[in-house]
C-alpha positions, 0 to 999 in steps of 0.5 A: 499499499502506498500513500501520497503523504505520510505524517509521524508525530512523536514517535522517533522519540520513544524508540530506544535504538537508533537503528530501529529509528532508521528502519522505520524511517525507511519505512516511512519513506517508501510509503509515500513520496512525502513524510512529515516527521515531527520530533520532541525537542524540549530537553528542559522537559527532562526530570531530575527523576529521569536516568540517561540511557543511551541517547535519550533518558528512561522516565519513571514510567519506564518510558523512553524519551529522546530529544532533539536539536535541529541539528541532531534532527537533520543528522539523524533523519537526513539520507541520501535518497530524500530531500529534508526541509526543516519546516518548523523549529520551535521550543518544543517541536521540530518538523522536517519534511522528507521527499523521496528522490527516486 
């Protein structure tokens, strides 16, 4: 099944493994020629009760949370087969537009 546009909001922030995030991105780009990807940016949301884990944090509820800067998001989600545009960079979220090149 294919779509014209796919949106993925705040999903990448809860995936612990960078390789799995990469696999999810690849799947999304294969589903549609345009993907809007929104990630959390508000690292100030981290509480003292959260434990550093990998490239993110584990909350007291045992959930993983990762926060991105614009540079980190671009670095992590840029691929040779997509054109990546930063559509919005706010205090609490970053929205990227990925357009498939193939």
